[in-house]
Steps between C-alpha positions, in 0.01 A plus 500: 500500500687805380407841633499652154153350454356593840320824576623523860838596639720241666425655840123489444531140388703404809250666733209318336687169492653504850302730731319307770524166320785343696681424174877549505712586198876471449704699251559186292127421488415862413745504211412157363123534530423870467815648338565726800877538490562705815253387765703660778452845345125444459479394866685815608255711299202323659640556849551866419138518379382379844453126456614258769725261308620195690828341401635161597829331413472129425763235569669565163545868580238629256256763624129453447251783531132525591276800557281533807136599457571788738700810416789627712260718699270203571227592250358249253399773256579470132755749376621573151851391410 
């Protein structure tokens, strides 16, 4: 699924895909499945936008990311990315 054909930004896609679902995504999975080359940068942008992004390092040393349903201030409101 290349993002040249989608009508959403990578950040909007990640919020819709990960927020409140409990799904985790690694950089390798993001690149192979969704053609997101720099997941770490997208995560930094989402944190700056107010999302509570959880990160976890697995036994291989790869970070996986998920997005909480709540924002950094505790609200569950929808915000534009």
